[in-house]
VOZA-381982 format. One line per 3 residues: number of its first residue (from 1); their letters; for each residue x, y, z of C-alpha. Coordinates in pm, 1 decimal. Layout:
REM VOZA-381982
NUM) A) X/Y/Z  ...
This chain:
REM VOZA-381982
1) REA) -1820.2/-1522.9/125.3  -1780.1/-1726.7/441.9  -1546.9/-2023.7/406.4
4) KYS) -1711.7/-2362.2/469.8  -1522.6/-2673.0/575.1  -1623.6/-3033.7/627.4
7) VKQ) -1575.0/-3202.2/965.6  -1278.1/-3391.0/820.9  -1116.6/-3068.4/697.5
10) INQ) -1170.0/-2898.6/1033.2  -1013.5/-3193.3/1216.3  -716.6/-3190.0/977.5
13) RQK) -667.0/-2816.2/1031.4  -686.8/-2855.3/1409.6  -439.8/-3145.3/1401.2
16) KRT) -193.7/-2944.8/1190.8  -231.1/-2644.3/1420.1  -156.1/-2862.2/1724.3
19) MTY) 150.8/-3014.3/1554.3  266.4/-2668.2/1446.0  253.5/-2518.4/1793.7
22) ETI) 447.7/-2818.0/1924.9  731.4/-2765.8/1674.9  780.1/-2387.1/1683.0
25) EDN) 974.5/-2181.0/1930.7  790.1/-1992.5/2203.2  871.7/-1651.1/2056.7
28) QVD) 716.3/-1753.6/1724.2  371.7/-1831.1/1864.2  279.4/-1461.9/1863.9
31) VLD) 398.9/-1431.8/1503.4  175.6/-1719.1/1397.1  -118.2/-1569.5/1584.7
34) RIN) -69.3/-1238.1/1404.1  -55.8/-1411.6/1065.6  -375.3/-1601.2/1143.5
37) AMR) -544.2/-1278.3/1257.5  -440.8/-1104.8/936.0  -581.4/-1388.8/727.8
40) SQE) -901.0/-1384.1/930.8  -946.5/-1017.3/836.3  -893.4/-1112.0/471.9
43) EKT) -1189.5/-1346.5/489.6  -1407.7/-1055.9/603.5  -1291.4/-821.5/327.9
46) NRC) -1444.9/-822.1/-17.8  -1203.3/-880.8/-302.6  -1142.8/-609.0/-557.3
49) QNY) -1294.7/-642.7/-901.9  -1158.0/-554.4/-1243.3  -1325.7/-214.6/-1265.9
52) LTS) -1133.6/-78.0/-1566.3  -1329.6/97.2/-1839.9  -1255.0/241.0/-2181.3
55) TVN) -1199.3/578.3/-2013.7  -1007.7/461.4/-1708.2  -789.2/182.8/-1841.8
58) ASC) -476.5/2.4/-1724.4  -253.7/279.7/-1858.1  -438.4/541.7/-1652.0
61) RKA) -398.4/336.8/-1336.5  -30.6/266.0/-1408.8  32.8/638.4/-1462.3
64) MVD) -109.5/719.0/-1119.9  88.9/438.5/-955.9  407.2/583.6/-1107.3
67) WCF) 305.6/931.5/-988.1  251.2/802.3/-635.0  589.6/628.9/-633.3
70) IVV) 762.0/950.2/-742.8  587.0/1146.0/-467.4  679.0/889.4/-200.7
73) DSF) 1038.4/865.7/-324.4  1066.5/1242.5/-287.0  1058.4/1216.0/91.8
76) SAL) 1301.2/1003.0/291.4  1038.8/967.8/565.9  789.4/789.2/340.0
79) NRE) 789.2/423.1/237.7  716.0/275.4/-104.7  490.9/20.7/66.2
82) TVG) 249.0/307.4/128.2  176.6/322.2/-245.3  53.5/-36.9/-226.8
85) IAM) -181.0/65.0/54.9  -301.6/363.9/-147.7  -382.2/140.4/-444.5
88) SIL) -560.0/-104.1/-215.1  -783.8/178.1/-91.4  -840.1/305.5/-445.3
91) DRY) -915.7/-37.4/-591.9  -1157.3/-129.0/-313.6  -1334.7/204.2/-352.2
94) LSS) -1370.9/175.2/-728.8  -1486.9/-185.8/-692.8  -1753.7/-90.0/-438.7
97) GKG) -1996.2/75.1/-679.3  -2083.3/318.3/-400.9  -2062.2/693.6/-359.2
100) KSA) -1891.9/871.5/-645.5  -1690.7/567.2/-754.0  -1889.1/530.9/-1077.2
103) EAL) -1811.0/891.8/-1167.4  -1440.2/826.9/-1114.1  -1453.5/548.1/-1371.8
106) QNE) -1604.1/771.7/-1637.8  -1385.0/1077.9/-1596.5  -1005.0/1084.3/-1590.2
109) QAF) -980.8/1389.3/-1366.2  -1216.4/1229.1/-1114.5  -1008.2/909.1/-1126.9
112) QLA) -688.3/1103.7/-1066.4  -846.7/1277.7/-770.1  -949.9/940.4/-624.9
115) AIT) -592.1/809.2/-659.1  -442.6/1123.1/-503.4  -688.9/1113.3/-214.6
118) SLY) -613.7/744.3/-158.9  -242.9/825.8/-128.9  -322.8/1103.6/118.3
121) MAV) -525.2/855.1/326.2  -259.6/582.1/302.5  4.8/813.4/445.4
124) KIH) -228.2/890.1/737.0  -275.4/519.4/804.3  69.0/375.2/745.3
127) ESV) 324.9/646.5/808.0  447.9/802.3/1130.7  459.0/1142.2/958.8
130) QLG) 188.0/1333.4/779.4  181.5/1442.5/418.3  -8.0/1766.8/461.7
133) IDM) -304.7/1838.4/241.7  -147.5/2170.1/138.4  151.5/1978.7/6.1
136) IVK) -79.7/1743.4/-184.4  -253.4/2041.6/-344.2  84.7/2187.4/-435.6
139) LCR) 197.3/1861.2/-593.6  -116.5/1870.2/-809.6  -20.7/2220.4/-922.5
142) GLY) -359.5/2359.4/-835.8  -560.5/2112.4/-1043.3  -750.0/2013.9/-726.9
145) KRS) -843.8/2209.2/-414.2  -840.1/2113.3/-46.3  -1218.2/2085.3/-51.1
148) HIT) -1204.7/1833.3/-338.1  -969.4/1605.8/-146.1  -1145.8/1626.6/191.6
151) ALE) -1487.4/1567.4/34.7  -1367.4/1262.2/-156.5  -1191.8/1128.0/151.7
154) QDI) -1529.3/1122.5/327.6  -1690.1/956.5/26.7  -1425.7/682.5/25.4
157) LHS) -1464.9/625.2/399.1  -1842.9/593.7/372.4  -1821.5/374.1/61.6
160) LEW) -1584.9/134.7/239.5  -1795.9/153.4/555.9  -1492.9/296.2/738.8
163) RVY) -1317.5/-39.7/702.0  -1008.1/120.9/555.9  -742.2/15.6/802.7
166) VST) -837.8/-354.2/814.6  -814.5/-378.8/436.0  -461.7/-245.3/403.4
169) TTP) -245.7/-536.8/519.2  27.5/-553.9/258.2  203.6/-859.3/112.5
172) LEY) 530.5/-723.4/253.4  381.6/-727.3/602.7  317.6/-1099.1/559.2
175) VRH) 670.6/-1152.0/426.5  816.8/-986.1/736.7  617.0/-1224.0/955.3
178) FLD) 722.3/-1522.9/744.7  1088.1/-1430.4/794.3  1029.0/-1400.9/1169.3
181) LLP) 941.2/-1771.2/1156.1  1269.4/-1852.4/980.3  1575.1/-1795.9/1201.4
184) ESM) 1794.5/-1939.3/925.0  1710.0/-1636.7/708.7  1842.6/-1378.3/955.1
187) DAT) 2166.2/-1310.0/769.5  1977.5/-1239.5/447.1  1661.3/-1076.3/584.2
190) DVI) 1737.3/-727.0/453.6  1820.5/-857.2/106.4  1508.5/-1074.1/93.9
193) LEN) 1285.2/-784.3/200.9  1440.0/-552.8/-57.9  1382.4/-811.9/-330.4
196) AMK) 1027.3/-875.3/-207.1  959.3/-500.9/-224.7  1064.8/-503.2/-589.4
199) HMD) 809.6/-772.5/-669.2  542.6/-595.2/-465.4  604.9/-282.1/-671.5
202) FAT) 533.2/-478.1/-988.5  215.9/-617.6/-832.9  101.4/-273.1/-719.5
205) ADL) 115.6/-145.3/-1077.5  -114.7/-421.4/-1208.4  -481.3/-436.8/-1107.7
208) TFS) -476.3/-813.5/-1163.0  -293.2/-861.5/-835.9  -533.9/-639.4/-641.6
211) TCR) -796.4/-907.8/-699.6  -574.8/-1153.8/-505.5  -558.7/-1184.5/-130.4
214) ASE) -251.9/-1026.4/29.3  -151.8/-1360.8/184.0  -149.4/-1526.1/-159.7
217) LSV) 48.5/-1244.0/-313.7  292.2/-1244.3/-22.0  396.0/-1602.4/-94.9
220) ACL) 452.1/-1506.8/-458.5  660.0/-1204.2/-352.2  865.7/-1422.6/-120.3
223) AGA) 920.1/-1677.4/-397.2  1043.5/-1406.3/-631.7  1261.2/-1258.2/-357.7
226) LND) 1426.2/-1590.7/-279.8  1489.5/-1648.6/-650.2  1673.8/-1314.2/-654.4
229) TYV) 1866.9/-1377.1/-330.6  2194.9/-1534.4/-433.5  2355.5/-1532.0/-88.8
232) LSS) 2136.9/-1828.5/5.4  2203.6/-2176.8/-126.4  1933.8/-2380.5/-296.3
235) LKK) 1935.2/-2621.2/-3.0  1878.7/-2339.4/246.2  1594.8/-2198.3/36.5
238) EAM) 1430.5/-2540.6/19.0  1467.1/-2578.3/395.2  1300.3/-2239.7/445.8
241) WNQ) 1001.8/-2340.3/231.2  971.8/-2666.6/422.5  971.9/-2480.7/753.6
244) LSI) 704.1/-2238.2/636.5  491.3/-2523.0/505.4  502.3/-2688.3/847.8
247) KLD) 444.7/-2375.4/1054.1  179.3/-2190.0/855.2  -186.8/-2275.7/888.5
250) FDI) -254.6/-2261.5/514.9  -128.3/-2433.1/202.5  149.2/-2218.9/55.0
253) ASN) 167.3/-2448.0/-247.9  -201.5/-2437.3/-341.8  -297.1/-2414.4/-707.1
256) EIR) -426.4/-2060.4/-656.3  -102.8/-1941.1/-495.1  105.8/-2115.1/-760.7
259) KVE) -93.3/-1934.8/-1029.9  -34.4/-1595.6/-866.8  334.9/-1678.8/-829.8
262) RQL) 371.1/-1766.4/-1199.1  192.5/-1448.8/-1305.3  404.1/-1226.3/-1081.7
265) LAK) 736.7/-1385.1/-1172.9  652.6/-1360.4/-1542.5  569.6/-993.2/-1501.8
268) STC) 878.0/-919.6/-1293.0  1118.3/-1074.1/-1542.5  971.0/-863.0/-1823.7
271) HQP) 1054.1/-532.0/-1656.6  1367.2/-339.7/-1578.6  1461.7/-278.1/-1213.8
274) RRQ) 1261.5/2.3/-1060.4  1404.6/342.4/-1133.3  1532.0/588.5/-880.7
277) SRA) 1320.5/893.7/-810.8  1393.7/1199.6/-1021.0  1203.6/1415.1/-777.7
280) SLP) 1370.3/1707.1/-607.8  1147.5/1809.2/-319.6  1320.0/1862.6/16.5
283) RSS) 1379.0/1526.9/186.8  1404.7/1650.4/544.7  1034.9/1687.2/621.7
286) VNS) 713.4/1603.9/446.2  545.8/1903.7/604.5  795.1/2159.2/474.5
289) ANE) 653.9/2375.0/199.7  900.3/2614.0/43.7  697.9/2820.4/-197.0
292) HLS) 1003.0/2877.3/-417.1  1037.8/2506.5/-490.5  852.9/2370.4/-791.9
295) SPV) 685.7/2032.5/-773.6  886.7/1748.6/-929.3  568.1/1576.1/-1038.6
298) SVM) 251.5/1678.6/-1207.7  -76.7/1498.1/-1244.5  -107.5/1406.3/-1609.7
301) QVA) -316.7/1661.2/-1796.7  -630.7/1528.5/-1952.5  -791.5/1640.7/-2273.8
């Protein structure tokens, strides 16, 4: 739905933008432009819906998220953020009502295949290395064939009208840009990003947060990360929020963002820290395929 603003609101936004560009450093203008471009793409992307059914419920989705994390953790070249992209692709596909998405919501094996294919696509989009389709088939222990994955990949692409890449901006990508606007955070950037990743992992596992915009969720992830970053004083954290509020072209304290923040922080405090991978695949290359090695993961068997 296209956002509509009154003349007064437009003038206020233009005034704030002018004031913002007058107060930021020259090297931060490009960062702000990228953030605004990312948010502009959000406005053109349909939000995910709660598509869960009695057959494909929250537990099924959580099981596949865990499976994807184990696969990604098995290779040093892959990033956990890619799982968030995979779930974004999956959730948008299953919310579309197009192609074979309805079938995937009525059959657990079809749902698993959709999740696995989404991970395969996410690696293509986000990673500098490729997770070969033969390796994916091996990880599934023969439950699915190459033809199943390639056919569903085409179905997902057509169902999303090939708008896969523009819909995969992650909350962590926003957080990185936010920190680029905050020179005072430089000493703690790595710690903040690590903590933000933890909160993004929690969000990835819950479909509720897929219905939120990435920019909204990013503020919640940053809030949780700063709460967990003890090397920064309360005064410095408050100063960082004030700086972001001045520089960003949207309200980071809106009721909607506050709601997402409360939900995410409540969920994060109810869970243990994310576990280390128990997988044992070779970590040197995602394209290596030693036939004598057994897969550390297995798609859950369905009745």
